[in-house]
Phi, psi and omega in degrees: 000322180294325178295318180296318180295318179295318179295317179297317178298319179294318179295320178295320179296317178296318179298319178296319179296316178297318178297316179295323178295317178297314182296317179295321180294322176293319180296313179293323179299319179293316182290323177289326178296319178293320181293323182286332185269347183263185175089198187257004184243138181214136175275114181282314180212157180222134180231119178280119182248357178193182182300319180230028181232139177210158175250137180238136171256110188244136177250123177241110188053250182255005182253144177244140182230145172257119183245142172257129183237130176214181179292339178283339179147195181242134180230135175283117179274313177194158170265131183266122181262153181098175183270132175255142176282139174290136181278111179259000180280153175294154180300142180154206186296317182296319179294323179294322179295320179297318178292321177299321178297317178296318180298314180298320183297320186259349179295320180295316181293325178294319180297319178296318180297318179298318180295321179294322179292325181289334182287000000 
């Protein structure tokens, strides 16, 4: 009988720990979600270019930036000048083409700036 009571107590303790872990993860997920969605910064588009590499089009207040993100870190590729249209299309092929057009437009200017800095 003592073995059954000890086993039941251990199972209840494990169940309580699992429940508390689940509850805390939901609580933290909600608070981090609110923090990520507010403020003055918004990711307009994201393009996966490799296993651990992506390009982000980020809007901070009225400025837009093209960022390169990899496991090595985050690098500012260029600041995009001019007005960008907000993407109202669902994510998919059309959205990638719009991002690709922006990338082609500013990749050349970024390359020129890098060459000028190296000289």
